[in-house]
C-alpha positions as CSV (number, residue, x, y, z in Angstrom):
1,M,149.1,36.0,20.5
2,K,149.1,38.0,17.2
3,P,152.5,38.6,15.5
4,K,154.0,42.0,16.3
5,S,155.1,42.8,12.8
6,P,154.8,46.6,12.1
7,K,151.6,47.8,10.7
8,L,151.5,50.5,7.9
9,I,148.0,51.4,6.7
10,I,147.2,54.1,4.1
11,N,144.0,55.9,5.0
12,K,143.8,58.7,2.5
13,L,145.8,60.4,-0.3
14,V,145.1,64.1,-1.2
15,L,146.7,66.0,-4.0
16,V,146.1,69.7,-3.4
17,G,145.8,71.6,-6.7
18,R,145.5,75.2,-7.8
19,S,141.7,75.0,-8.3
20,K,140.6,71.9,-6.3
21,S,141.9,68.9,-4.4
22,Y,141.9,65.3,-5.5
23,Y,141.2,62.5,-3.0
24,V,141.7,58.7,-2.9
25,N,140.3,56.9,0.2
26,F,141.7,53.5,1.1
27,E,140.4,50.7,3.3
28,I,141.9,47.8,5.3
29,G,142.4,44.7,3.0
30,I,142.2,44.9,-0.8
31,N,142.1,48.2,-2.7
32,I,141.8,48.1,-6.5
33,I,142.5,51.0,-9.0
34,H,141.8,50.2,-12.6
35,G,141.0,51.8,-15.9
36,D,142.4,53.0,-19.2
37,S,146.0,53.9,-19.8
38,D,147.3,57.4,-19.2
39,T,144.6,58.2,-16.6
40,G,146.8,58.6,-13.6
41,K,146.5,55.1,-12.0
42,S,150.2,54.6,-11.6
43,S,150.6,58.2,-10.4
44,I,148.5,57.4,-7.3
45,L,151.0,54.7,-6.3
46,N,153.9,57.0,-7.2
47,L,152.5,59.8,-5.0
48,I,152.1,57.3,-2.1
49,D,155.7,56.2,-2.6
50,Y,156.9,59.8,-2.8
51,L,155.1,60.7,0.4
52,L,156.8,57.7,2.1
53,G,160.2,59.2,1.2
54,S,161.0,58.3,-2.4
55,K,163.5,60.8,-3.9
56,K,161.4,61.7,-6.9
57,I,157.9,61.4,-8.3
58,Y,157.0,60.4,-11.9
59,M,154.1,62.7,-12.8
60,Y,151.9,62.7,-15.8
61,D,151.2,66.0,-17.4
62,E,147.9,66.8,-15.7
63,I,149.4,66.5,-12.2
64,E,152.3,68.7,-13.2
65,Q,149.8,71.3,-14.6
66,H,147.2,71.3,-11.8
67,G,149.0,70.0,-8.7
68,K,150.7,72.0,-5.9
69,Y,151.5,69.6,-2.9
70,A,150.3,66.2,-1.6
71,M,149.2,64.8,1.7
72,L,149.1,61.2,2.9
73,E,147.1,60.2,6.0
74,V,148.7,57.0,7.4
75,S,148.3,54.7,10.4
76,L,151.7,53.6,11.8
77,N,151.1,50.9,14.4
78,D,147.6,52.4,15.0
79,K,148.8,56.0,15.5
80,V,147.5,58.3,12.8
81,Y,149.8,60.9,11.1
82,T,149.5,63.2,8.1
83,I,152.5,63.6,5.9
84,K,152.7,66.7,3.7
85,R,155.2,67.2,0.9
86,D,155.8,69.6,-2.0
87,I,155.6,67.7,-5.3
88,F,157.9,70.1,-7.2
89,E,160.7,70.4,-4.5
90,P,161.7,66.9,-3.4
91,K,164.7,68.3,-1.4
92,E,162.4,70.4,0.8
93,N,161.7,69.2,4.4
94,I,158.7,66.8,4.8
95,E,156.0,68.0,7.3
96,V,154.5,65.5,9.6
97,Y,151.3,66.2,11.7
98,S,150.4,63.9,14.5
99,T,146.7,63.9,13.5
100,N,144.4,63.2,10.6
101,I,144.1,65.4,7.5
102,E,141.0,67.2,8.7
103,N,142.7,68.4,12.0
104,I,146.2,69.4,10.8
105,N,145.5,73.1,11.6
106,K,145.1,72.2,15.2
107,V,148.7,70.9,15.8
108,F,152.2,72.1,15.1
109,P,154.0,70.0,12.4
110,L,157.4,68.5,12.7
111,E,159.8,68.9,9.8
112,Y,162.0,66.0,8.7
113,S,164.8,65.9,6.1
114,P,163.8,63.6,3.1
115,D,167.2,62.0,3.0
116,Y,170.4,61.5,5.0
117,D,172.4,64.3,3.2
118,R,171.4,66.7,5.9
119,E,169.4,66.6,9.1
120,G,166.0,68.4,9.3
121,P,164.8,70.3,12.4
122,A,163.1,67.2,13.8
123,G,165.6,64.7,12.3
124,Y,165.4,62.3,9.3
125,F,162.1,61.2,7.7
126,S,163.3,57.6,7.4
127,D,164.1,57.5,11.1
128,F,160.6,58.8,11.9
129,L,158.9,56.1,9.9
130,L,161.1,53.3,11.3
131,S,160.7,54.6,14.9
132,S,157.0,55.0,14.5
133,L,156.7,51.4,13.2
134,N,159.0,50.2,16.0
135,I,161.6,49.0,13.6
136,P,165.2,49.1,14.8
137,I,167.3,51.8,13.2
138,I,170.6,50.0,12.3
139,K,173.6,50.0,10.1
140,V,174.7,47.0,8.1
141,K,178.0,46.0,6.5
142,Q,178.5,47.2,2.9
143,A,180.4,43.9,2.2
144,P,179.2,41.4,4.9
145,S,182.0,38.9,4.0
146,K,184.7,41.4,4.9
147,D,185.5,42.1,8.6
148,N,186.7,45.7,7.9
149,S,183.7,46.5,5.7
150,P,182.2,50.1,6.2
151,M,178.8,50.3,7.7
152,V,175.8,51.9,5.9
153,R,172.4,52.9,7.2
154,L,169.5,50.7,6.6
155,S,166.7,53.0,5.7
156,F,162.9,52.7,5.4
157,R,163.4,53.0,1.6
158,D,165.5,49.8,1.7
159,L,162.6,47.9,3.4
160,F,159.9,49.4,1.2
161,K,161.5,47.9,-2.0
162,Y,160.0,44.6,-0.8
163,S,156.5,46.2,-0.3
164,Y,156.1,48.1,-3.6
165,F,156.6,46.6,-7.1
166,N,156.0,49.2,-9.8
167,Q,155.1,48.3,-13.4
168,D,158.8,48.0,-14.2
169,D,159.4,45.5,-11.4
170,V,156.5,43.1,-12.0
171,G,157.7,40.2,-14.2
172,S,161.1,41.9,-14.7
173,R,164.3,40.0,-14.8
174,E,166.0,42.9,-13.2
175,I,163.7,42.9,-10.1
176,L,165.2,44.3,-6.9
177,D,168.2,45.9,-8.6
178,R,169.6,42.7,-10.0
179,K,172.2,44.5,-12.2
180,N,173.6,46.6,-9.4
181,H,175.9,44.5,-7.3
182,T,176.2,47.0,-4.4
183,L,172.4,47.2,-4.1
184,V,172.0,43.5,-4.4
185,V,174.3,43.0,-1.4
186,K,172.4,45.6,0.6
187,N,169.1,44.1,-0.4
188,K,170.1,40.7,0.9
189,E,171.1,42.2,4.2
190,T,167.7,44.0,4.2
191,F,165.9,40.7,3.5
192,K,167.7,39.2,6.5
193,F,166.8,42.1,8.7
194,I,163.1,42.0,7.6
195,H,163.0,38.4,8.8
196,N,165.0,38.8,12.0
197,V,167.9,36.6,10.8
198,L,170.6,39.3,10.6
199,D,173.6,38.2,12.7
200,T,173.7,41.5,14.7
201,Q,169.9,41.7,15.2
202,I,169.9,40.9,19.0
203,T,172.6,43.5,19.6
204,E,170.7,46.1,17.6
205,L,167.5,45.4,19.4
206,Q,169.3,45.9,22.7
207,N,170.7,49.2,21.5
208,M,167.3,50.3,20.3
209,I,165.7,49.5,23.7
210,G,168.4,51.5,25.4
211,E,167.9,54.5,23.0
212,K,164.1,54.5,23.5
213,N,164.5,54.4,27.3
214,R,166.8,57.4,27.0
215,E,164.2,59.1,24.8
216,I,161.5,58.4,27.4
217,K,163.6,60.1,30.2
218,E,164.1,63.1,27.9
219,L,160.4,63.3,27.2
220,I,159.6,63.1,30.9
221,N,162.0,65.9,31.7
222,K,160.6,68.0,28.8
223,Y,157.1,67.4,30.0
224,K,157.9,68.5,33.5
225,V,159.6,71.7,32.3
226,I,156.6,72.7,30.0
227,S,154.1,71.7,32.7
228,S,155.9,73.8,35.2
229,F,155.9,76.8,32.8
230,L,152.2,76.5,32.1
231,L,151.5,76.2,35.8
232,E,153.5,79.3,36.5
233,T,151.8,81.3,33.7
234,K,148.4,80.0,35.0
235,L,147.4,78.9,31.5
236,S,144.0,77.4,31.6
237,T,143.4,73.6,31.2
238,E,142.5,72.2,27.8
239,E,138.9,71.7,28.9
240,S,138.4,75.2,30.1
241,L,140.0,76.6,26.9
242,H,137.5,74.6,24.8
243,A,134.7,75.9,27.0
244,K,135.8,79.5,26.7
245,K,136.2,79.1,22.9
246,E,132.7,77.7,22.6
247,E,131.3,80.6,24.6
248,L,133.2,83.1,22.4
249,D,132.1,81.4,19.2
250,G,128.5,81.7,20.4
251,K,128.9,85.5,21.0
252,I,130.6,85.9,17.7
253,N,127.8,84.2,15.8
254,Y,125.2,86.3,17.6
255,L,127.1,89.6,16.8
256,E,127.7,88.6,13.2
257,N,124.0,88.0,12.9
258,E,123.2,91.4,14.5
259,K,125.8,93.1,12.2
260,N,124.1,91.5,9.1
261,I,120.7,92.7,10.2
262,L,122.0,96.3,10.6
263,T,123.8,96.1,7.2
264,D,120.6,95.1,5.5
265,K,118.9,98.1,7.0
266,M,121.6,100.5,5.9
267,K,121.0,101.5,2.3
268,S,122.9,104.4,0.7
269,D,123.2,105.8,-2.8
270,N,125.0,109.2,-2.3
271,E,126.8,111.0,-5.1
272,E,129.8,111.5,-2.8
273,M,130.5,107.7,-3.0
274,E,130.3,107.5,-6.8
275,E,134.1,108.1,-7.2
276,L,134.8,105.2,-4.8
277,R,132.4,103.0,-6.7
278,I,134.4,103.7,-9.9
279,V,137.6,102.6,-8.1
280,V,135.9,99.4,-7.2
281,L,134.8,98.8,-10.8
282,E,138.4,99.5,-12.0
283,I,139.8,97.0,-9.6
284,E,137.2,94.4,-10.8
285,K,138.2,95.1,-14.4
286,R,141.9,94.5,-13.5
287,I,140.9,91.3,-11.8
288,N,139.0,90.1,-14.9
289,K,142.0,90.9,-17.1
290,L,144.3,88.9,-14.8
291,L,141.9,86.0,-14.8
292,S,141.9,86.0,-18.6
293,K,145.7,86.2,-18.7
294,K,145.9,83.3,-16.2
295,S,143.6,81.2,-18.4
296,H,145.8,82.0,-21.4
297,K,149.0,81.1,-19.6
298,E,147.5,77.8,-18.3
299,A,146.6,76.9,-21.9
300,Q,150.2,77.7,-23.0
301,L,151.6,75.6,-20.2
302,E,149.3,72.7,-21.2
303,Q,150.4,73.0,-24.9
304,N,154.1,73.1,-24.0
305,L,153.8,70.1,-21.7
306,R,152.1,68.2,-24.6
307,L,154.8,69.3,-27.0
308,R,157.6,68.2,-24.6
309,K,155.9,64.8,-24.3
310,E,155.8,64.5,-28.1
311,Y,159.5,65.4,-28.3
312,Q,160.3,62.6,-25.8
313,I,158.3,60.2,-27.9
314,D,160.3,61.2,-31.0
315,I,163.5,60.7,-29.1
316,N,162.5,57.3,-28.0
317,K,161.5,56.3,-31.5
318,I,164.9,57.4,-33.0
319,Q,166.9,55.8,-30.2
320,T,164.9,52.6,-30.7
321,S,165.8,52.7,-34.4
322,L,169.5,53.2,-33.5
323,K,169.4,50.3,-31.0
324,V,167.8,48.0,-33.7
325,K,170.3,49.2,-36.3
326,N,173.3,48.5,-33.9
327,S,171.8,45.2,-32.6
328,I,171.1,43.6,-36.0
329,S,173.7,43.5,-38.8
330,M,172.1,43.9,-42.2
331,Q,175.2,43.0,-44.3
332,Y,175.0,39.2,-44.0
333,N,172.1,36.8,-43.6
334,Q,172.1,35.3,-40.2
335,I,169.7,34.0,-37.5
336,V,169.1,36.4,-34.6
337,E,166.9,36.4,-31.5
338,C,164.1,39.0,-31.3
339,P,164.9,41.4,-28.3
340,L,161.1,41.5,-27.5
341,C,159.8,37.9,-27.7
342,N,163.0,35.7,-27.9
343,S,161.8,34.2,-31.2
344,K,164.3,33.4,-34.1
345,M,164.4,35.6,-37.2
346,E,166.5,35.9,-40.3
347,T,168.1,39.3,-40.9
348,V,167.3,39.1,-44.6
349,E,163.6,39.1,-43.7
350,I,164.0,41.9,-41.2
351,K,165.8,44.1,-43.7
352,K,162.6,44.2,-45.8
353,H,160.8,46.1,-43.1
354,F,163.5,48.7,-42.3
355,V,164.8,51.7,-44.2
356,E,168.5,52.2,-43.4
357,H,169.4,55.7,-42.3
358,N,172.7,57.5,-41.7
359,E,173.5,56.9,-38.0
360,D,175.2,60.3,-37.6
361,I,172.1,62.1,-39.0
362,L,169.9,60.2,-36.5
363,K,172.1,61.0,-33.6
364,K,172.2,64.7,-34.6
365,E,168.4,64.7,-34.8
366,V,168.2,63.2,-31.3
367,S,170.6,65.9,-30.0
368,S,168.6,68.6,-31.7
369,I,165.3,67.4,-30.3
370,K,166.8,67.1,-26.8
371,N,168.0,70.8,-27.1
372,R,164.5,71.8,-28.2
373,S,163.0,69.8,-25.3
374,K,165.5,71.5,-22.9
375,D,164.5,74.9,-24.1
376,L,160.9,73.9,-23.8
377,S,161.4,72.8,-20.2
378,K,162.9,76.3,-19.4
379,L,159.8,77.9,-21.0
380,I,157.5,75.6,-19.0
381,D,159.3,76.7,-15.8
382,E,158.9,80.4,-16.8
383,L,155.2,79.9,-17.5
384,R,154.8,78.3,-14.1
385,D,156.5,81.2,-12.5
386,E,154.4,83.7,-14.5
387,L,151.3,81.8,-13.3
388,L,152.5,82.2,-9.7
389,Q,153.1,85.9,-10.2
390,I,149.6,86.3,-11.7
391,E,148.1,84.5,-8.8
392,N,150.0,86.8,-6.4
393,K,148.8,89.9,-8.3
394,L,145.2,88.5,-8.1
395,L,145.6,88.1,-4.4
396,K,146.7,91.7,-3.9
397,E,144.0,93.0,-6.2
398,R,141.4,91.1,-4.3
399,E,142.7,92.5,-1.1
400,Q,142.5,96.0,-2.5
401,L,139.0,95.3,-3.7
402,N,138.0,94.1,-0.2
403,K,139.5,97.2,1.3
404,A,137.8,99.5,-1.2
405,K,134.4,97.8,-0.5
406,S,135.0,98.1,3.2
407,I,135.7,101.8,2.8
408,L,132.6,102.1,0.7
409,D,130.6,100.4,3.4
410,T,132.1,102.7,6.0
411,K,131.3,105.9,4.0
412,A,127.8,104.6,3.5
413,E,127.3,104.3,7.2
414,K,128.0,108.0,7.7
415,F,124.7,108.7,5.9
416,I,122.8,106.4,8.2
417,S,123.6,107.9,11.6
418,P,121.0,106.0,13.6
419,F,122.9,102.8,13.0
420,I,126.6,104.0,13.0
421,T,127.3,103.8,16.7
422,Q,125.5,100.5,17.2
423,R,127.4,98.9,14.2
424,D,130.8,100.2,15.3
425,L,130.2,98.8,18.7
426,I,129.4,95.4,17.3
427,I,132.5,95.4,15.0
428,S,134.7,96.4,18.0
429,E,133.3,93.6,20.1
430,L,133.6,91.2,17.2
431,S,137.3,92.2,16.7
432,S,137.9,91.7,20.4
433,F,136.2,88.3,20.6
434,K,138.0,87.1,17.4
435,E,141.3,88.1,18.9
436,Q,140.6,86.2,22.0
437,V,139.6,83.1,20.0
438,G,142.9,83.4,18.1
439,K,144.9,83.4,21.3
440,I,142.8,80.5,22.7
441,E,143.5,78.4,19.5
442,Y,147.2,79.1,19.9
443,F,147.1,78.0,23.6
444,L,145.1,74.9,22.6
445,K,147.9,74.0,20.2
446,I,150.3,74.3,23.1
447,R,148.1,72.1,25.2
448,V,147.7,69.6,22.4
449,Q,151.5,69.6,22.0
450,L,151.9,68.9,25.7
451,G,149.4,66.1,25.5
452,A,151.3,64.7,22.5
453,L,154.5,64.5,24.6
454,K,152.6,62.4,27.1
455,Q,151.2,60.2,24.3
456,K,154.6,59.8,22.8
457,E,156.0,58.8,26.2
458,E,153.3,56.1,26.5
459,L,153.9,55.0,22.9
460,L,157.6,54.6,23.6
461,K,156.9,52.6,26.7
462,K,154.7,50.3,24.6
463,Q,157.3,50.0,21.9
464,V,160.0,49.2,24.5
465,S,157.7,46.4,25.9
466,E,157.2,45.0,22.4
467,L,160.9,45.2,21.6
468,Q,161.7,43.4,24.8
469,S,159.2,40.7,23.9
470,K,160.8,40.4,20.5
471,L,164.3,40.3,22.0
472,D,163.2,37.5,24.4
473,I,161.8,35.5,21.5
474,L,165.0,36.0,19.4
475,K,167.2,35.0,22.3
476,E,165.1,31.8,22.9
477,Q,164.4,30.8,19.3
478,T,166.3,32.8,16.8
479,P,164.9,31.9,13.4
480,S,167.4,30.6,10.8
481,I,167.6,31.8,7.2
482,E,166.9,28.3,6.1
483,E,163.6,28.1,8.0
484,T,162.6,31.5,6.7
485,L,163.3,30.6,3.1
486,N,161.5,27.3,3.4
487,D,158.4,29.0,4.8
488,L,158.4,31.6,2.0
489,G,158.9,29.0,-0.6
490,A,155.9,27.0,0.7
491,Y,153.7,30.2,0.5
492,L,155.0,30.8,-3.0
493,K,154.2,27.2,-4.1
494,E,150.7,27.5,-2.6
495,F,150.0,30.6,-4.7
496,L,151.4,29.2,-8.0
497,E,149.4,25.9,-7.5
498,Y,146.3,27.9,-6.9
499,T,146.7,30.0,-10.1
500,P,147.7,27.4,-11.4
501,I,150.9,27.2,-13.4
502,K,152.0,24.2,-15.5
503,S,154.5,21.8,-13.9
504,A,154.5,23.4,-10.4
505,Y,157.6,21.7,-9.1
506,G,161.0,22.7,-7.8
507,I,159.5,25.8,-6.2
508,R,161.6,27.5,-3.4
509,L,163.7,30.5,-2.6
510,S,167.3,30.6,-3.5
511,E,169.7,30.5,-0.5
512,K,172.1,32.6,-2.7
513,T,169.9,35.4,-4.0
514,F,166.7,35.0,-1.8
515,L,164.7,35.2,-5.0
516,P,162.3,32.5,-6.3
517,I,163.3,29.3,-8.0
518,V,160.7,27.5,-10.1
519,R,161.2,24.2,-11.8
520,E,164.7,24.3,-10.4
521,R,165.4,27.4,-12.5
522,D,166.3,30.8,-11.0
523,Y,163.7,33.5,-11.4
524,T,165.9,35.5,-13.8
525,D,166.3,32.4,-16.1
526,L,162.5,32.0,-16.6
527,T,161.9,32.8,-20.3
528,S,158.1,33.5,-20.0
529,G,157.3,37.1,-19.0
530,G,153.8,35.8,-17.9
531,L,155.4,33.2,-15.6
532,R,157.8,35.8,-14.1
533,T,154.7,38.0,-13.5
534,L,153.0,35.3,-11.5
535,V,156.2,34.4,-9.6
536,S,156.9,38.0,-8.7
537,L,153.3,38.4,-7.5
538,G,153.5,35.2,-5.5
539,Y,156.9,36.4,-4.0
540,I,155.6,39.8,-2.7
541,I,152.3,38.1,-1.4
542,S,154.5,35.5,0.4
543,L,156.4,38.2,2.1
544,L,153.2,39.8,3.4
545,K,151.8,36.4,4.5
546,N,155.0,35.6,6.4
547,S,154.7,39.0,8.2
548,L,151.2,38.3,9.3
549,L,152.1,34.9,10.7
550,K,155.5,35.7,12.4
551,E,157.5,38.4,14.1
552,T,159.1,40.4,11.2
553,N,160.1,43.9,10.3
554,F,157.9,43.9,7.1
555,P,155.2,46.6,7.1
556,S,151.7,45.1,6.5
557,L,151.3,46.8,3.1
558,I,152.0,45.7,-0.4
559,M,151.5,47.7,-3.6
560,V,151.6,46.2,-7.1
561,D,151.3,48.1,-10.3
562,T,150.0,46.4,-13.4
563,V,148.9,43.0,-11.9
564,G,148.0,41.6,-15.3
565,K,151.3,42.3,-17.1
566,Y,151.9,39.7,-19.8
567,L,148.7,37.9,-18.8
568,G,145.6,37.2,-20.9
569,K,142.5,38.8,-19.3
570,T,139.4,38.5,-21.5
571,K,138.6,35.9,-24.1
572,K,137.1,38.4,-26.5
573,N,140.4,40.4,-26.7
574,K,143.0,37.6,-26.6
575,D,143.5,37.6,-30.4
576,D,144.5,41.3,-30.1
577,I,147.3,40.5,-27.6
578,D,150.7,39.9,-29.1
579,E,152.0,37.2,-26.7
580,S,155.3,35.4,-26.9
581,K,155.5,31.7,-27.7
582,E,156.7,31.0,-24.2
583,N,153.6,32.6,-22.7
584,K,151.3,30.6,-25.0
585,K,153.2,27.4,-24.1
586,E,152.6,28.2,-20.4
587,G,148.9,28.7,-21.1
588,L,149.0,32.2,-19.7
589,D,146.5,33.5,-22.2
590,D,143.8,31.8,-20.2
591,P,141.7,34.6,-18.4
592,K,141.0,32.2,-15.5
593,K,144.6,32.5,-14.3
594,Y,144.2,36.3,-14.0
595,I,140.9,35.9,-12.2
596,N,142.4,33.3,-9.9
597,I,145.0,35.8,-8.7
598,Y,142.2,38.0,-7.4
599,N,140.3,35.1,-5.9
600,Y,143.4,34.0,-4.1
601,L,144.0,37.5,-2.7
602,Q,140.4,37.7,-1.6
603,E,140.5,34.4,0.3
604,F,144.0,35.3,1.7
605,S,142.9,38.8,2.9
606,S,139.6,37.8,4.4
607,E,141.2,34.9,6.4
608,F,143.7,37.3,8.1
609,I,141.2,40.1,8.6
610,N,138.8,37.7,10.3
611,I,141.4,36.8,12.9
612,G,142.3,40.5,13.5
613,N,145.5,40.6,11.4
614,E,145.0,43.9,9.6
615,H,146.9,44.6,6.4
616,Q,146.6,46.4,3.1
617,I,146.9,45.3,-0.5
618,I,146.8,48.1,-3.2
619,L,146.5,46.9,-6.8
620,V,146.6,48.8,-10.0
621,D,145.7,47.4,-13.4
622,N,144.4,48.4,-16.9
623,D,141.4,46.7,-18.4
624,F,139.3,44.7,-15.9
625,P,137.3,41.6,-16.9
626,E,133.5,41.8,-16.4
627,E,133.6,38.9,-13.9
628,L,136.0,40.8,-11.7
629,E,134.2,44.1,-12.2
630,K,131.0,42.5,-10.9
631,N,132.5,40.3,-8.1
632,F,135.2,42.7,-6.7
633,S,133.3,46.0,-7.0
634,Q,133.5,46.4,-3.2
635,Y,137.3,46.6,-3.3
636,V,137.5,49.2,-6.1
637,V,138.6,52.6,-4.8
638,K,139.1,54.3,-8.2
639,R,138.2,53.5,-11.8
640,F,138.9,55.6,-14.8
641,S,137.7,55.8,-18.4
642,T,138.9,58.2,-21.1
643,E,135.5,57.7,-22.8
644,G,133.6,59.1,-19.8
645,K,131.7,55.9,-19.0
646,E,129.0,56.2,-16.4
647,G,130.3,55.6,-12.9
648,Y,133.9,56.2,-14.0
649,E,136.1,59.2,-13.6
650,I,138.0,60.5,-16.7
651,G,141.3,60.4,-14.7
652,F,142.9,61.1,-11.3
653,I,142.8,64.8,-12.3
654,N,139.1,64.6,-12.8
655,N,138.5,68.3,-13.7
656,A,140.5,67.8,-16.9
657,T,138.6,67.4,-20.2
658,L,138.4,64.2,-22.1
659,N,140.8,65.6,-24.7
660,E,143.3,66.5,-22.0
661,I,143.4,62.9,-20.7
């Protein structure tokens, strides 16, 4: 029997923009996004994370300039949903459609609150995700060692920390909030919950089964009430509504064709209509002026976004100078450790490369630039509002233009009397048929909603059955934290030996932190950034592997940003990479290690897919070795080049110019 760990699969990401939409399609198994820096690779993962409930999104300038809202088509335990969210208003409700992206106009959406600060019309988004994945919704102790500790919700976001490592997480000593004691405690409880070793797990499962049974009863009652109402109102069945709509669509197409034939025959050039033609021309002129103004405002918005980015770069440079000045005393010669590479340096040598500045002047300059940046942000918001106003004016002008042209057509008909009566009759019939189609489409949505209630009832019954099986297993053979850590440590060791690393001994997971130990040293004590990169990759891959082999609460998805962080990739460029002594000592400048990561993942993924254990691995990286480019092309879903290389897009926002990227 296959493990019943939850299954979260990303099908499609769509960013809807002002002039076009931007798509990324994903597949089961490995998905690779690679290319040059600043092309929007990381933004794709950020958007997915945001659409799965993250509080904010980190957008590069082109998304901020061109984007409006985003949609994510996901499969949650084989049920397809589309999630829609405004990218500029993270506090707004998140819309969820129980269908794929192409059919969202055929169903009513449910609105969920993005956080637990307030409840949305349909509840909380985190609860929706957990419930759809059949993961118990529980509370855990804020301080597990204290009997009177307050309880806090365990959200989907807590679980997803173990599924998504962004570019700041990979190889970082501060992985999984290591500096925040409160979050570290909660993360450990989350880890236990993921692997079904939380002390209260059996009780929580029983509570969840009871809650889902109550929800089933409510759905049955709701279904009966709505069915009874539809029966009393004699609303047609879904099949008959579709048949009626198909019949009406055929009549509409026929009448539209007849109307077009008549329109072609009706030609008029009467002097009485000249004044109306002038009105039409004036409206068109106003529209052209608005379009020109819109283009100008968009250019201003782009320039200001660039300037704000330059301000931030200046701030970072000055603040870095201040940090260096404060960290390194220039008065006396002493041996200090480099904050970047851990090598030893003499301050007398460092002083040769630095010009000392007045600290107060630098701080005032930072404050001044921040004020200018703040003013610029206000201006950017004003420009965005002005663009919205221009678009609204364009909409109204176009409506007026359509009305004026319609009146012009009507007046023209008066001079072609043989066709007037016939055309009016067609238009009247068309209007009647279209009105009927509109009503049918609304009734179909109601029928679909009723069917969705039945589907949800069946889904809940299936979930209850799965939860009961899980409960029975937990009662019979509750896994221990020691067994779980041993298994995960074995998977991590397998990965590190495959890569391989030097001296692959003393590899396990800490019983205290649940983080890796390598060569009997805690993960945070590993001095090589490259080694930490490999260990963090092995850690997240081990979590996925464990979920595919056992009953867990870990979604079958991992996302990793910048796989090759600190690692050598290509022999021809290795001399250009400024690596630390520790990385060189570990032999991590060898491109084979980087290639072996992908070879391991390919073997790992293929093995589980072949036995029916579906999962998803989404990887982002910068430059890609030729060997991987050739052998892993079937897994590449997006590749970007700022140079406009053939077969590459210039960026995620692919209608921008090369200079914009």
